[in-house]
GUMI-460630 format. One record per atom (N, C-alpha, C, O): x negated, y negated, z negated. Coordinates in pm, whole numbers, plus 50000, padded with zeros to 5 digits. Example, Ala and Ser with C-alpha at 12.3 -4.5 7.8 and 13.67 -1.06 7.14 Angstrom:
// residues 2
486815056949220487705045049220486805033049220485765033249154487155022549292486335010649286487104999749213486594988649196
// end
This chain:
// residues 255
636274509681182634914504781195634924490781255635824487181330633904482981221633834469081264633324468181407632404475381445633924459481485633484456881622633194441981636633734433781561632344438381732632054424381756631934422081906631364430381977632474410781955632414408482098631034403982143630204399982061630774404782277629454402082329629044387482312627864384482295630024378382315629684364282298629024361882162627994355182154629624367382056629054365581922627704372381912626794367281847627564383981978626294391181976625164382582033624124380981969625354376982153624314368982215624094355882142622964350882137625144350182084624984338182002624084340981884623224332881849624284352581820623474355981702622004357381739621134353681659621704362581858620324364181899619604350781908618404349881880620324340281946619684327281963619624319381834618764310581820620494322181738620594314081617619724319281504618984311481444619794332081472619204337181348617694335381337617224331481230616914338081444615464336481427615044322181397613964320181341615844312181432615474298381412615614293781267615094283181231616284301481184616554297481047615424300880951615364295280841614524309780990613594315880895612144314980940611834313981059611254315380840609824317180863609424330980814609864335380708608584337780891608084350780850607104348980734606134341480747607344355880621606504354580502605634366880479604554365880420606094378480524605334390880501605804401480599606984401780636604904409980642605284420680734604444433080708603254432180676605054444380723604374457380724604614463280862605714467680895603554463380943603664467781082603214482281100603324487781209602714488380993602234502380997601174504181106601214513681184600214494781107599154495181207597884501981157596974504681236597804504881028596594510980974596524525881001597444531781057595424532080960595254546380982596084555080889596354566780920596494549480775597294557180678598184547780600598024535580604599134553580528600064545580449599314537680342598504543280268599574524880335598854515780246599414517080104600524512480076598664523180016599134525379879599024512779793599414512979676598504501879849598594489079779599974482879796600324473379726600754488279890602124483779913603134494379873604184491179817602824506979902603804517879889603454527779780602294531679766604444531779703604354542879608605034555079668606054553879736604474566779644605114579379680605924584479561605384585979451607194587079582607994593779480607904608779505607864613279619607864616479398607704630879411608764638179331609204633479227609164649779381610114658179310611464658679377611654653579487612414664779307613784665679356614534652779325614184645479232615554649879404616354637779386617744641479337618054653179316618574631279318619934633279270620884636479385620444639079497622174636279357623224638379458623194652379518623664654479630622634661979443622554675879488621774677479618621984687179691620884668079647620054669279766619104681179751618804685479640618644686479865617884698979861616404697379891615654707079882615964685279927614554683479959613714681279835614204676579732612434684779845611444681179744610554670579808609964672979913610454658979744609644648179799608174650279764607824653379651607314648479866605874650179845605134637979899605724629079959603814637879876602934627879936602074634080044601074628280085602444645980090601674652980191601734645580325602744639380358600644646180400600554639380529601614644380626602114636680708601964657080617602974662480709604344656380683605204656380771604564651280560605864645380525605904630280541606984624680559604784623580534604754608980550603384604880601602364607880539603354598080715602104594280777602344582780875603494579080902601254577280928601334567181032600784572981162599704578781165601554571281268601114575381401601564564781502602714560581503600624560581588600944551281696601664538881647602604534081710601214533581533601784521281480603154522781419603894513081409603504534881377604804537181314604654546181193603814555181189605484543481092605654552680981606544564181026607604561881084606114576380999606944588081025607214595080893606284599580826608474595980856608884604280742609474616880802610464616380875608864628180771609184640580841609604651380741608894654280645610764657180765611284667680678611024681480740611104683180862610704691080653610424704780698611264714680619611584712380502611594725680683612164736980610611004745780568610354752080652610744746380438609644754280384609814755780234610424747280168609294766380181609324768580037608274759779971607094760280007608704751779873607764742879805608344739179669609454733779663607624741879562608044738179427609494742179398610304734079353609804754779424611144760179400612224753979488613414755079458611814747479594612764741879688612624748179825611644755179852613594745679911613594751380046613224741380154613064745080270613064728580116612774718180213611814707980151611794706180029611034701380236610204690280191610494677880275610934678780390610244666280215610404653580285609614643080207608764646580126609894630180232609164619580163610084607880131611074605280200609704600980024610394588779980609344579379927608594582879836609274567279983608284557479940608984544579899610074541579948608354537079808608954524679761607884514279730606704517479724608324501879710607404490779684607454485879540607004474679513607984493679447608134489379308606794484879250605784491879260606814472979188605664466779123604534463179221603434459779180604834463979351603834460379452604354449779548603614440679587605614450879585606224440879672607694439879639608444449579651608124427879594609514425779557610124414879644609414406679703611434414779650612154405779738613294399079662614014405479585613444386179684614584378879631614964368079731614234358379752616124369779792616664360779892615814361080021614654365180020616424356580129615764356680258616354366980351617444372080328615624369980456616034379980556615044391480553613834389480563615554403580539614744415680541615214423880660616404426880672614294427680748614684435580864613714447080886612504445980863614274458180930613524470480950613944476581083615124478881106612984479081170613274485781297612984500581280611884504381239613974508981311613834523181282614604531681382615524527081448614194544381390614874554481471615274565881380614444571081306616534569781385617084579481291616864593781339616814596281459616744603181246616674617381284618034622181335619054615781315618004633681402619204639481459619464652881392618534660581369620744655681362621094668881312621864668681183621654659981098622774678181167623584679181046622704681580924621764689380927623044674580817622324675980692621274665480669620754664480557620924657480771619944646780751620614634680688621784631680714619854627580605620374615980532619254605680513618744604180402618874598580619617864587980605618484575480544619674572880558617644567780476618154555580411617074544880404615894547780388617534532480417616734520480394617484512680288618584507780315616934511380168617724505780060616844499179955615614499879961617494492579858616774485379755617424487679618618634489279606616584487579517617034487579378616434475479307615384470379347617114470979202616594459979123615244463279062615004474579021614374453379056613054455178996613144460478854612224467178807614244457478784614424461678645614994475778633615484479578526614924483478740615474497078739614884505578627615604512978560613574504578606612904512978505613354509278365613544518078281613524496278339613854491978203615354491878176615764494578063616184488978275617614487678254618414499678303619564501578261617824507678390618534519378439619524515978549619604504678597620284526178587621244524978696622654527578642622824537178566623664519778676623714509778783623374495478740623574486078817622854493878618622584480278569621604472678658621654460378665620734479878727619744473178813620324468378945619764459479008621444474178988622024470879117621374478379232620234482879222622114479679342621624486879460622144479879585623314475979593621264478479683621624472879813621214483079919620024485279940622174489179984621904498980089621934491880224623014489180277620764488880278620694481980406621204491180517621904486680608620854503880510621324513680607621284527480547620274531480488622374534980560622404549280533623074556080651623954550480715622634568280679623164575480793623194590380759622254595480699624264597080796624314611680781624514617780919625304613081000623754628480943623714634281075625034639681127625214640981248625954642881037627244648381081628134637681144629124641081209627804624881127628514613881197627474605581271627154594481228626944610781382625794604581447626064590781505625114583381530627314587181528627614574581593627804562881501628214552181548627524564181371627764553081281626724552481171626084562381136626574540381117625744538380998626634532780888627754528180914626134533280765626874528380649625994518780569624784520780557626614508380516625914498580434626744495880309627964495280315626054494180197626774493180069626074483779972624894480579988626834479479872626284473579751626904480979632628084484579635626104483179529626584489679407626144481279287625034475979285627024480179188626754471479075627614475878957628574483378976627274471278835628014475878717629494471878722629844461378776630324480278667631744477078653631904466578543630924462278481633134462578518633384451878422632944455478281632714446578198632814468478252632334472578119630804472978111630244476478008630134469278222628684469478230628094483478216626894484878195628924493878227628454507578215628794515478342627904521378405630074515678379630484522578501629974515378625629384504678617630204521478741629684516078866630814511578957631844518278968630614500279021631504495179123630724494379253629494494979252631414492879365630694491779491631604489279608632824491079601630994484979718631694482479843630854488379955629634486579957631494495480050630794501480162631464497680293632694496980301630664495180396631164492380530630454501480629629224502380627631214508280715630564515880822630664508280952631484499180968629794512081047629664504381171629244513681284628344521781267629894512481398629554520581515628254515681577628104503681604627324524781600626044520881658626224516681803626884523681880625644505281843625684501481984624754510482065624004518482009624794509182197623924517182283622464513282260622154501782229621584523182275620154520882261619414529382364619704541282378618474523482435617714530982534616724540582471616474551282525616174536682355615114544782293615474550082155614644556582092616694547582107617104552581977616734543581860617084546581746616024532481887615624523381780616674512381761617284507581857616874508481634617744497381599617034489081492616204494081417617374476281488616864467581383617974464981281618994458881313617744469781160618704468281050618234456780963617044455780932619164447980922618744436180847619824431680749621014434380767619364424780645620264417180559619744402880550618544400480557620674393580534620344379880496621004377480360622204379280343620184373480265620584373480124620264359980063619134355180071621264353980000621034342079919621834343479790622364354179762621924332779712622564334079581624074335679590624724338379489624634334179709626094335279723626554347479803627634352579777625744352279900626194363079987625044372280027623884368180029625384384680058624494393980127625204397780256626294403580253624584394580370625204396780499624384406980578623154406080581625054416580641624414427880707624474426480858625454421480914623384430980924623274430281069622684443281124621924450181057623054446381248622344456281326622084450181463623014445881531620804449881503620414442981626620994428881632621404424181738621014422281516621514408681499623014407281518623524396081531623724418281519625194417881517625624417881371625314427281297626314407681328626804406981191628054415781176628984414881256628074424281072629224433081056629754434280914630774440880893629094428180816629564429980678628954418980592627764415980603629784412880505629294402980409629844405980271631044408580254628964405580173629364407680034629194394679957628154388179964630234390979882630214378979798629534382479665630074390379587628384376679641627594380079522628354377579392628124384479293629254367879392630024365079271630874376879227631284377479111631154386279317631904398179279631184406279172631814413979099629874404579162629084411979064628824404078936628044408378852629464392478920629334385078794629874393378679630944399378689629144393778570629574401178452629274392878327628214386678315630234392878236630114384878115628894389278034628664401178012628114379477992626974382277905625714386477975624744390277909625684385878110624464389778178624334381978309625324377878369623114380078352622854373478480623254382678594623054394878586623814377078700624214384878816623004392578870621954386778894623174405778889622044414078928621544411179069620404414379103622384404979152621954401779288621314387979298621134382479407620974382379181620174370179176618844372979107618274364279042618374385279124617114389879068616314397079176616884400879279615014399079155614194405979257614554420779270614964427379174614394425779392614604439879425613354445479494612514437979544613254458779495612184465279570612784474379676613944478379666611984477579777612454484779895612134499679886611094503579833613034507979938612864522579942613164527480083614134523280146612314536480133612524543280260612464558280235611494563080176613464565680277613424580080251614274587880352615124582280421614004600780357614804610080436615234621480345614434630180311616504621180305617064631780221617714642380309617924640480429618034653680244618654664880315619784670680231619614673080111620934672880294622054679280225622644670380118622644658080130623164676580015623724668979904625194665979921625874671180010625684657279832627114654479823627684648379951628844650579985626864640780022627384633480138626954639880269627784641980358625674643080282625184648280410625684662380439625844666180555625944670080334626554683180352625604693980402624404693380377626154703780471625414715580514624294711880609624474703680699623144717980589621964715180669621864724980786622004737080768621634719580904621394727781023619904731281027619084722481051619564743681006618164747580995617434748281129616254751681134618134745281238617474745481369616864731881407616254730781513617024721781323616624708181362615204704581321614714693881357614544713281247613254709381187612084711581282612104720781364611054703081270610944691681179611844680181221612004677381340612434673481122613304661881145612514649281112611884648481006612534639481201611674627781185612484614881178613414612581256612104606581083612644593081065611504583481093610514583181020611634575581201610584566381243610894552281194612034547581205609884545481140610024531381102608924523481171607734525881147609304514281255608364506381335607784494781254606584492181260608644487781179608144476681098609144473180989610314476680994608614465980889609404459380785608964444880785607774441980775609914435480796609574421380799610454413480702611654415980690609824404080633610514396180533610364381380567609254376280581611514374580579611574360480614612224352580501613034357880425611854339880491612534330780401612994318580479612414315080582614034312180429614574300480497613504289680514612684287480426613544282980629612614272180653612914260380561614064257880524611874253380524612034241680437612784230380511613014219780453
// end
């Protein structure tokens, strides 16, 4: 796992905010989730996950200025669990800049919260042609680390390639961390609490006969999955399991 010394950490705190202007923010200050920004995805997901995604208030709501995505153990639509997944497709897209999300992760085996992005062309081009940027993924069975990835087409433009970096979570008094990427036409760089821990060279995704997928707009996804290929066996004593999101902020480089 990647480590960084305290000098670089404090240096990053003073440097990064000076590079960008805030262009858009979702502070979750309203009485309910803003459907002019967010879409609710419904149904079962891939990766052998066991939750059924709903738009029910018990699964996704705003409380005290925060988005809460809450998973329950309950029978629903032939499933044993419910949760929520929301996205900004066709409502808010991102290309280059700094995207940061302050969030608190759920606790317990079988939880799989994620903050991630897919290419805007996901519906028309499919996956992995659209590309994927995982700002943060976490599985409850390894509570001390987060994972960040990029996924993109293989050289045949059909199979999938990817790179993943895990990172040990620093100490937190309240369980909240700020997860961020800084993205331009050459690199995608990952941060937690402004500690840089992973950089991806966008040219790695160059493919003959097509524009690089990481030089196109993406949309944001927030979800809490359960079980599946990665998260594994679910501990049924942890419910309700809550994933808190304090804000989403989007910055662009200053002129």
